[in-house]
C-alpha positions as CSV (number, residue, x, y, z in Angstrom):
1,M,0.0,0.0,0.0
2,K,1.7,3.2,-1.2
3,G,1.4,6.6,0.3
4,Q,0.0,7.9,-3.1
5,S,-2.8,5.3,-3.2
6,G,-6.0,6.8,-4.6
7,S,-8.4,4.5,-2.8
8,A,-9.0,3.0,0.6
9,P,-6.4,0.3,1.4
10,S,-7.5,-3.4,1.7
11,T,-7.2,-5.3,4.9
12,R,-4.3,-7.3,3.6
13,A,-2.5,-4.0,2.6
14,V,-3.2,-2.6,6.1
15,R,-1.6,-5.6,7.8
16,A,1.4,-5.6,5.4
17,R,2.0,-1.8,6.1
18,R,1.8,-2.3,9.9
19,R,4.2,-5.3,9.7
20,R,6.7,-3.3,7.6
21,I,6.8,-0.4,10.1
22,L,7.1,-2.6,13.1
23,R,9.8,-4.8,11.4
24,F,11.8,-1.7,10.6
25,A,11.5,-0.2,14.1
26,G,12.2,-3.6,15.8
27,W,15.4,-4.2,13.8
28,N,16.8,-0.8,14.4
29,L,16.0,-0.9,18.1
30,A,17.8,-4.2,18.3
31,V,20.8,-2.7,16.5
32,T,20.8,0.3,18.8
33,W,20.6,-1.9,21.9
34,W,23.5,-4.0,20.7
35,Y,25.9,-1.1,19.9
36,E,24.8,1.5,22.4
37,L,24.0,-0.6,25.5
38,L,25.6,-4.1,25.2
39,L,29.0,-3.4,23.7
40,P,29.9,-0.6,26.1
41,R,29.1,-2.9,29.0
42,I,31.6,-5.5,27.8
43,G,34.3,-3.0,27.2
44,L,33.8,-2.4,23.5
45,A,32.6,1.2,23.6
46,R,35.2,2.3,21.1
47,L,33.9,-0.1,18.5
48,A,30.4,1.3,18.9
49,E,31.8,4.9,18.6
50,R,33.8,4.2,15.4
51,S,30.7,2.8,13.6
52,R,28.2,5.3,14.9
53,A,28.2,7.8,12.1
54,K,27.9,5.1,9.4
55,R,25.1,3.4,11.3
56,M,23.2,6.7,11.7
57,T,23.5,7.5,8.0
58,R,22.4,4.0,7.0
59,F,19.4,4.2,9.3
60,A,18.4,7.6,7.9
61,K,18.7,6.4,4.3
62,R,16.6,3.3,5.0
63,F,13.9,5.4,6.8
64,H,13.9,7.9,3.9
65,V,13.1,5.0,1.5
66,L,10.4,3.6,3.9
67,A,8.8,7.0,4.4
68,V,8.6,7.9,0.7
69,D,7.3,4.4,-0.2
70,L,4.6,4.4,2.5
71,G,3.7,8.1,2.7
72,G,1.1,8.9,5.4
73,L,2.4,9.7,8.8
74,M,5.8,8.2,8.0
75,I,6.5,11.4,6.1
76,K,5.5,13.4,9.2
77,V,7.7,11.4,11.4
78,G,10.6,12.0,9.1
79,Q,9.9,15.7,9.0
80,F,9.9,15.8,12.8
81,M,13.3,14.1,12.8
82,S,14.7,16.4,10.0
83,S,13.9,19.6,11.8
84,R,16.3,19.1,14.7
85,L,13.7,18.4,17.3
86,D,16.3,17.0,19.6
87,V,20.0,16.1,19.6
88,L,19.7,13.9,16.6
89,P,23.1,13.7,14.7
90,P,23.5,15.6,11.4
91,E,23.8,12.2,9.6
92,I,20.0,11.7,10.2
93,T,18.7,15.3,10.0
94,S,20.5,16.1,6.7
95,E,19.4,12.9,5.0
96,L,15.7,13.5,5.9
97,E,15.4,17.1,5.0
98,G,14.3,16.2,1.4
99,L,11.1,14.6,2.7
100,Q,9.5,18.1,2.8
101,D,8.9,18.2,-0.9
102,E,9.3,14.7,-2.1
103,V,5.7,13.3,-1.9
104,P,4.3,12.0,-5.2
105,P,0.9,13.5,-6.3
106,V,-2.4,11.6,-6.4
107,A,-4.1,11.2,-9.8
108,F,-6.6,14.0,-10.3
109,E,-9.5,11.7,-11.0
110,A,-9.2,10.4,-7.5
111,I,-9.0,13.9,-6.1
112,R,-12.1,14.9,-8.2
113,A,-14.1,11.9,-6.9
114,L,-13.4,12.7,-3.3
115,A,-14.0,16.5,-3.7
116,E,-17.4,16.0,-5.5
117,H,-18.5,13.5,-2.9
118,E,-17.7,15.9,-0.1
119,L,-19.2,19.0,-1.7
120,G,-22.2,17.2,-3.0
121,V,-21.8,18.8,-6.5
122,Q,-19.8,18.4,-9.6
123,L,-16.6,20.5,-9.6
124,E,-17.7,22.2,-12.9
125,R,-20.7,23.6,-11.0
126,A,-18.8,24.6,-7.9
127,F,-15.8,26.2,-9.7
128,A,-15.4,28.0,-12.9
129,F,-12.0,26.3,-13.3
130,V,-9.8,23.8,-11.5
131,D,-6.2,23.1,-12.5
132,E,-5.6,19.4,-12.7
133,V,-1.9,19.9,-12.1
134,P,-1.4,20.2,-8.3
135,V,0.4,23.3,-7.0
136,A,1.5,21.2,-3.9
137,A,1.4,17.6,-2.9
138,A,1.8,16.9,0.8
139,S,1.7,13.7,2.8
140,L,-1.9,14.2,3.9
141,G,-3.5,16.3,1.2
142,Q,-3.1,17.9,-2.2
143,A,-3.7,21.4,-3.4
144,H,-5.0,22.7,-6.8
145,R,-5.5,26.2,-8.1
146,A,-9.1,27.1,-9.0
147,K,-11.5,29.9,-9.7
148,L,-14.8,30.3,-7.9
149,A,-18.1,30.1,-9.8
150,P,-19.5,33.6,-10.5
151,L,-22.1,33.5,-7.7
152,D,-19.6,32.4,-5.1
153,A,-17.1,35.0,-6.4
154,A,-19.7,37.7,-6.0
155,D,-20.6,36.6,-2.5
156,T,-17.0,36.3,-1.2
157,G,-15.3,39.0,-3.2
158,L,-12.7,36.4,-4.2
159,D,-11.8,35.0,-7.6
160,G,-8.7,32.9,-7.5
161,V,-8.6,30.2,-4.8
162,V,-6.7,27.1,-3.8
163,L,-8.7,23.9,-3.5
164,K,-7.1,21.6,-0.9
165,V,-8.3,18.0,-0.9
166,Q,-7.5,15.2,1.5
167,R,-5.6,12.2,0.0
168,P,-8.1,9.4,-0.6
169,G,-7.7,6.6,1.9
170,I,-5.5,8.7,4.2
171,E,-7.6,8.2,7.3
172,A,-7.2,4.4,7.2
173,I,-3.4,4.9,6.6
174,I,-3.2,7.2,9.6
175,E,-5.0,4.7,11.8
176,V,-2.5,2.0,10.8
177,D,0.5,4.3,11.3
178,L,-0.7,5.4,14.8
179,A,-1.3,1.9,15.9
180,A,2.3,1.0,14.8
181,L,3.8,4.1,16.5
182,R,1.9,3.3,19.7
183,R,3.5,-0.1,19.7
184,V,6.9,1.3,19.2
185,G,6.3,3.8,21.9
186,G,5.4,1.0,24.2
187,W,8.6,-0.8,23.4
188,L,10.7,2.3,24.1
189,S,8.9,2.9,27.4
190,H,10.6,-0.3,28.7
191,V,14.0,1.0,27.8
192,R,15.3,2.8,30.9
193,L,17.7,4.9,28.9
194,V,14.6,6.4,27.1
195,S,11.9,6.2,29.8
196,D,14.0,8.1,32.4
197,R,14.0,11.1,30.0
198,V,10.9,10.9,27.9
199,D,7.4,9.6,28.3
200,M,7.3,8.0,24.9
201,P,3.6,6.8,25.0
202,A,2.6,10.4,25.9
203,L,4.8,11.7,23.1
204,V,3.1,9.4,20.6
205,E,-0.3,10.5,21.8
206,E,0.7,14.2,21.3
207,F,1.9,13.4,17.8
208,A,-1.4,11.5,17.1
209,Q,-3.5,14.4,18.3
210,T,-1.6,16.8,16.1
211,S,-1.8,14.5,13.1
212,L,-5.6,14.0,13.5
213,E,-6.1,17.7,13.8
214,E,-4.1,18.3,10.7
215,V,-6.2,16.0,8.5
216,D,-9.4,17.7,9.7
217,Y,-9.8,20.7,7.4
218,L,-12.6,22.2,9.4
219,H,-10.2,22.4,12.3
220,E,-7.6,23.9,9.9
221,A,-10.0,26.5,8.7
222,A,-10.9,27.5,12.2
223,S,-7.2,27.8,13.1
224,S,-6.6,30.0,10.1
225,E,-9.3,32.4,11.2
226,R,-8.0,32.4,14.8
227,F,-4.5,33.1,13.5
228,A,-5.8,35.9,11.3
229,A,-7.7,37.4,14.3
230,D,-4.4,37.4,16.4
231,F,-2.7,39.5,13.7
232,A,-5.8,41.5,12.5
233,D,-4.2,44.9,13.2
234,D,-0.6,43.8,12.3
235,A,0.7,45.3,9.1
236,R,3.4,42.6,8.9
237,V,1.2,39.6,8.5
238,N,-1.3,38.4,5.9
239,V,-3.6,35.3,6.1
240,P,-5.8,33.8,3.3
241,A,-9.6,34.1,3.7
242,V,-11.6,30.8,4.1
243,V,-14.4,30.1,1.6
244,W,-16.7,28.3,4.1
245,E,-19.3,27.5,1.4
246,R,-16.8,25.2,-0.3
247,T,-15.2,23.7,2.8
248,T,-15.8,20.4,4.5
249,R,-13.8,18.1,6.8
250,R,-11.9,16.7,3.8
251,V,-12.0,19.7,1.4
252,L,-10.7,23.2,2.1
253,T,-11.1,26.2,-0.2
254,L,-8.9,29.2,0.6
255,E,-8.1,32.5,-1.1
256,D,-5.1,32.1,-3.4
257,V,-2.4,34.2,-1.8
258,T,0.6,32.6,-3.7
259,A,3.5,35.1,-3.8
260,I,7.3,35.0,-3.5
261,K,8.4,31.9,-1.5
262,I,10.3,33.2,1.6
263,S,13.4,31.2,0.7
264,D,13.5,32.5,-2.9
265,R,16.3,35.1,-2.5
266,E,16.5,35.8,-6.2
267,G,12.8,36.4,-6.4
268,L,12.9,38.7,-3.5
269,L,15.8,40.7,-4.9
270,A,14.0,40.9,-8.3
271,A,11.0,42.4,-6.5
272,G,13.2,45.0,-4.8
273,I,13.0,43.3,-1.4
274,N,16.1,42.8,0.7
275,P,16.2,39.3,2.2
276,A,18.3,40.5,5.1
277,E,15.3,42.8,6.1
278,V,12.8,40.0,5.9
279,A,14.7,37.7,8.4
280,P,14.3,39.8,11.6
281,V,10.7,40.6,10.8
282,F,9.9,36.9,10.4
283,A,11.7,36.1,13.6
284,A,9.8,38.8,15.5
285,V,6.4,37.5,14.1
286,M,7.3,34.0,15.3
287,F,8.4,35.3,18.7
288,D,5.0,37.1,19.0
289,Q,3.2,33.9,18.3
290,L,5.1,31.9,20.9
291,F,5.7,34.4,23.7
292,T,2.7,36.7,23.4
293,N,-0.3,35.1,21.6
294,G,0.4,31.5,22.8
295,F,-1.0,30.2,19.5
296,F,1.6,29.5,16.9
297,H,2.2,28.1,13.4
298,A,4.1,24.9,14.1
299,D,5.2,24.2,10.5
300,P,6.8,27.4,9.2
301,H,8.9,25.8,6.6
302,P,9.6,27.9,3.4
303,G,6.7,26.3,1.5
304,N,4.2,27.7,4.0
305,I,5.5,31.3,4.1
306,F,5.3,33.8,1.3
307,V,6.6,37.4,1.0
308,T,3.8,39.4,-0.6
309,P,4.8,42.8,-2.3
310,L,2.5,45.7,-1.6
311,A,1.5,48.5,-4.0
312,E,2.0,51.1,-1.2
313,P,4.5,50.8,1.7
314,V,2.9,50.3,5.2
315,D,5.0,51.2,8.2
316,G,8.0,51.6,5.9
317,R,7.7,48.1,4.4
318,A,6.5,47.5,0.9
319,W,5.8,43.8,1.7
320,K,4.0,41.5,4.0
321,L,4.6,38.0,5.4
322,T,1.8,35.6,4.2
323,F,1.3,32.4,6.2
324,I,-0.6,29.4,4.8
325,D,-1.3,25.8,5.9
326,F,-2.6,26.0,9.4
327,G,-3.1,22.3,9.9
328,M,-0.2,22.0,12.4
329,M,-0.7,24.6,15.1
330,G,0.5,24.6,18.6
331,Q,-0.7,26.2,21.8
332,V,1.5,27.4,24.7
333,P,-0.1,27.1,28.1
334,A,0.1,30.2,30.3
335,N,2.7,28.6,32.7
336,T,4.9,27.4,29.8
337,R,4.6,30.8,28.1
338,T,5.9,32.5,31.4
339,G,8.8,30.0,31.4
340,L,9.6,30.7,27.8
341,R,9.6,34.5,28.4
342,K,12.1,33.9,31.2
343,L,14.1,31.7,28.9
344,L,14.2,34.5,26.3
345,I,15.2,37.2,28.7
346,A,17.9,35.0,30.2
347,A,19.3,34.1,26.8
348,A,19.3,37.8,25.8
349,S,21.2,38.8,29.0
350,R,23.6,35.8,28.7
351,D,22.5,34.6,32.1
352,G,23.5,30.9,32.3
353,K,21.9,30.3,35.7
354,G,18.7,32.2,34.7
355,L,18.5,30.2,31.6
356,V,18.6,26.9,33.5
357,D,16.0,28.2,36.0
358,A,13.8,29.0,33.0
359,I,14.3,25.6,31.5
360,R,13.2,24.1,34.8
361,D,10.1,26.4,34.9
362,V,9.1,25.4,31.4
363,G,9.1,21.8,32.7
364,V,11.9,20.3,30.6
365,L,13.9,19.4,33.7
366,L,12.4,17.5,36.6
367,P,12.4,19.3,39.9
368,S,14.9,16.8,41.4
369,A,17.6,17.6,38.8
370,D,20.9,18.8,40.1
371,T,21.7,21.6,37.6
372,T,25.0,22.9,39.0
373,Q,27.1,21.4,36.1
374,L,24.5,22.5,33.5
375,E,24.6,26.1,34.9
376,Q,28.4,26.1,34.6
377,A,28.2,24.7,31.0
378,M,25.7,27.4,30.0
379,T,27.8,30.1,31.5
380,Q,30.8,28.8,29.5
381,L,28.6,28.6,26.4
382,F,27.6,32.3,26.7
383,A,31.1,33.4,27.6
384,R,32.6,31.8,24.4
385,F,29.8,31.9,21.8
386,G,27.2,34.4,23.1
387,G,26.4,37.2,20.7
388,M,28.0,35.4,17.7
389,G,26.1,35.3,14.4
390,F,25.9,32.2,12.3
391,A,28.6,33.5,9.9
392,E,31.0,34.0,12.8
393,L,30.2,30.6,14.3
394,R,31.2,29.0,11.0
395,D,34.7,30.4,11.5
396,V,35.2,28.7,14.9
397,D,37.5,25.8,14.9
398,P,35.3,22.6,14.6
399,R,37.5,20.9,17.2
400,E,36.3,23.5,19.8
401,F,32.7,22.8,18.9
402,R,33.3,19.0,19.2
403,E,35.0,19.4,22.6
404,F,32.3,21.6,24.0
405,G,29.6,19.5,22.5
406,Q,30.9,16.3,24.1
407,Q,31.1,18.0,27.5
408,F,27.7,19.6,27.2
409,G,26.2,16.3,25.9
410,D,27.6,14.4,28.9
411,V,26.0,16.9,31.3
412,V,22.6,16.8,29.6
413,R,22.5,13.0,29.4
414,S,23.1,12.8,33.2
415,L,19.9,14.9,33.9
416,P,16.4,13.7,34.2
417,V,14.8,15.4,31.2
418,Q,11.1,15.3,30.1
419,L,9.2,16.8,27.2
420,P,6.2,18.9,28.3
421,E,3.0,18.9,26.4
422,N,3.3,20.6,23.0
423,F,7.0,21.2,23.5
424,L,8.1,19.3,20.4
425,L,6.0,21.7,18.3
426,I,7.6,24.7,20.0
427,I,11.1,23.3,19.3
428,R,10.1,22.5,15.7
429,A,8.8,26.0,15.1
430,M,11.9,27.7,16.6
431,S,14.2,25.3,14.7
432,L,12.5,26.1,11.3
433,T,12.5,29.8,12.1
434,S,16.2,29.8,12.7
435,G,16.8,27.8,9.5
436,V,14.7,30.2,7.4
437,C,16.3,33.3,8.8
438,T,19.8,32.0,8.2
439,A,18.9,31.1,4.6
440,L,17.6,34.7,4.1
441,D,20.7,36.2,5.6
442,P,23.8,34.1,6.2
443,A,25.1,36.8,8.6
444,F,21.8,36.8,10.5
445,N,22.4,37.0,14.3
446,L,19.5,35.7,16.3
447,W,20.7,37.7,19.3
448,D,19.9,40.9,17.4
449,S,16.2,39.9,17.2
450,V,16.1,38.4,20.7
451,E,17.5,41.3,22.6
452,P,15.0,44.1,21.7
453,Y,12.2,41.6,22.1
454,A,13.5,40.5,25.5
455,A,13.9,44.1,26.6
456,Q,10.2,44.7,25.7
457,L,9.2,41.6,27.6
458,V,11.1,42.9,30.7
459,R,9.2,46.2,30.4
460,D,5.9,44.3,30.0
461,E,6.7,42.0,32.9
462,G,7.4,45.0,35.2
463,G,3.8,45.3,36.2
464,N,3.6,41.6,37.0
465,V,6.5,41.9,39.5
466,V,4.3,44.1,41.7
467,Q,1.4,41.7,41.4
468,D,3.7,38.8,42.4
469,L,5.0,40.7,45.4
470,A,1.5,41.4,46.5
471,R,0.5,37.8,46.2
472,Q,3.5,36.7,48.2
473,A,2.6,39.3,50.9
474,L,-1.0,37.9,51.1
475,A,0.3,34.4,51.2
476,T,2.7,35.3,54.0
477,A,0.0,37.0,56.0
478,G,-2.2,33.9,55.6
479,V,0.4,31.6,56.9
480,M,1.1,34.1,59.8
481,V,-2.5,34.1,60.8
482,R,-3.0,30.3,60.6
483,L,0.2,29.2,62.2
484,P,-0.4,30.3,65.9
485,N,-3.8,28.5,66.0
486,R,-2.3,25.3,64.6
487,L,0.5,25.4,67.1
488,D,-1.8,26.2,70.0
489,S,-4.1,23.4,68.9
490,L,-1.2,20.9,68.8
491,I,0.1,21.9,72.3
492,T,-3.5,21.7,73.8
493,R,-4.0,18.2,72.4
494,V,-0.7,17.1,73.8
495,E,-1.5,18.6,77.3
496,N,-5.0,17.0,77.3
497,G,-3.6,13.6,76.4
498,T,-5.3,13.5,73.0
499,V,-2.0,12.9,71.4
500,A,-0.2,10.0,73.1
501,V,3.6,10.2,73.0
502,A,6.3,8.5,75.0
503,A,9.3,10.7,74.7
504,P,11.1,12.0,77.8
505,T,12.4,15.1,76.0
506,L,8.9,16.1,74.7
507,E,8.7,19.3,76.9
508,R,12.1,20.5,75.8
509,R,11.2,19.9,72.1
510,L,7.9,21.7,72.5
511,A,9.6,24.7,74.1
512,R,12.1,24.8,71.2
513,L,9.2,24.4,68.7
514,E,7.3,27.3,70.3
515,R,10.4,29.6,70.2
516,T,11.0,28.6,66.6
517,A,7.4,29.3,65.7
518,R,7.5,32.7,67.4
519,R,10.7,33.6,65.4
520,L,9.0,32.3,62.2
521,I,5.9,34.4,62.8
522,S,8.0,37.5,63.5
523,A,10.0,36.9,60.3
524,L,6.9,36.3,58.3
525,L,5.3,39.5,59.7
526,F,8.5,41.5,58.9
527,G,8.5,40.2,55.3
528,A,4.8,40.9,54.9
529,L,5.1,44.5,56.2
530,I,8.2,45.4,54.2
531,I,6.7,44.0,50.9
532,A,3.4,45.7,51.5
533,G,5.1,49.0,52.3
534,A,7.2,48.8,49.1
535,I,4.0,48.2,47.0
536,V,1.9,50.9,48.8
537,H,4.7,53.4,48.7
538,A,4.3,54.0,45.0
539,N,0.8,55.4,45.5
540,D,0.8,56.5,49.2
541,V,4.2,57.7,50.4
542,V,3.2,58.3,54.0
543,F,1.4,55.0,54.6
544,G,4.0,53.0,52.7
545,T,6.8,54.5,54.8
546,V,4.8,53.8,58.1
547,L,4.5,50.1,57.0
548,M,8.2,49.8,56.2
549,V,9.2,51.4,59.5
550,A,6.8,49.2,61.4
551,S,8.5,46.1,59.9
552,V,11.5,46.8,62.2
553,L,9.5,45.7,65.3
554,P,8.9,42.1,64.2
555,L,12.5,41.9,62.9
556,L,13.9,42.9,66.3
557,Q,11.5,40.4,68.0
558,A,12.8,37.6,65.7
559,L,16.4,38.4,66.5
560,L,15.9,38.8,70.3
561,A,13.8,35.6,70.5
562,G,16.7,33.8,68.8
563,R,19.2,35.0,71.4
564,R,16.9,34.2,74.4
565,G,16.5,30.7,73.1
566,R,20.2,29.9,73.2
């Protein structure tokens, strides 16, 4: 059963496809276990190291053949691996990059049959014209240029459109592929080297949810309109309109917004557009999606981004960025977005410790992780490479990269790492963004885009600092109020015999506990007053000063109580 099949697969083909995927995965897992786990244990680690590059290349080439032959989700899996979602070696990522544009098209008659069945009308009645040659053929669907029928054109104000049709039989293929991937995820969950770092079954389910959403064109249409609403007042961004009258779950009709492909440097220059000016704008738009909106395009490869020339400049630019294909979208939960903002600010300020703290806040590192060595490694990284552009990094001695990479890799592998929900899509989006910007401008320096954006985030977060301090003050006051009652209740229960103990030093321990509690209450009261005073001082100087002066009393009480207790 090929990926380009134009009809639903037979039961026999389904079983053969599933067996082929599992056989491929099982064999390569066995090879990896042999070389990476068994040989090092018996003192043959050097043998495994010497053959690693060749093995990785051989694996990537075989998977490339498998993905192109089967199509379906195997293409998507390859795209995930090719976009540097983790620390996969270049032998794998470079070999799989070509999967982006290598999917063979489906015969137009099969596309026609499915579209007419979904729309309930012949294509000649729904459209004035449909080009039988596809403008794009992807792993899950296929796109053809078309023109709306006169009535629809009058209603929508559109003429040229793109008709996107799901590949016939793709839903059955997805079901088979997901079943196979769930089985492989189950195998990996029993490998401690993997399970200590990644919840593979959860990762597969996240991939499954994303894939099922991508094949539902009603979901894609809604995502398109939500994305358009986020950038409704933004002169940098353009989004195609949805023709809802000609859209179903398997057929999507969009305004034709085809323009200059963002990676087409020659086309941009011919239109009078400097590619080096496009790169920072594209990076800033992606940052806005990730760190401000929390709803982002997770597949911003060059085929999905156009640069559209404008007749009249807007805000000094005579072009817009046009996004298409909203099938793969990601959402950043509020807590993750806060962590990502901290991450961006720490990176911009070259703060190694702050960066590690932000990584922990995002949820990549488990709370139990000892990050001392990682903080040192990040500090060294910033000291040596911080602020360098990609062109400058190319001039660094490769041996220095290898040495640092080995040291850094050893540190990361020793840490308990997990991948939070939707995090793979975030990494994918940022990875593709970096690649597109570097292709536009080889001298592009990500820091130049990060720093002003991070500075704005610091200004935006300024108001949140006061709110956080206020919340801390209220929480401290709450603890202060509840603690005496709890302590008194405990002592009363002990005196009444409600709590039965048999320790000869109980009285001494209770006295020490009471002294400690008093000092704690005084310290908490001091903290609450000083924080409250600092917050109030901005609006009421007199009252704020009174609160801060009053905080001295509980501070003295805490210090004196400590001395008396000795």
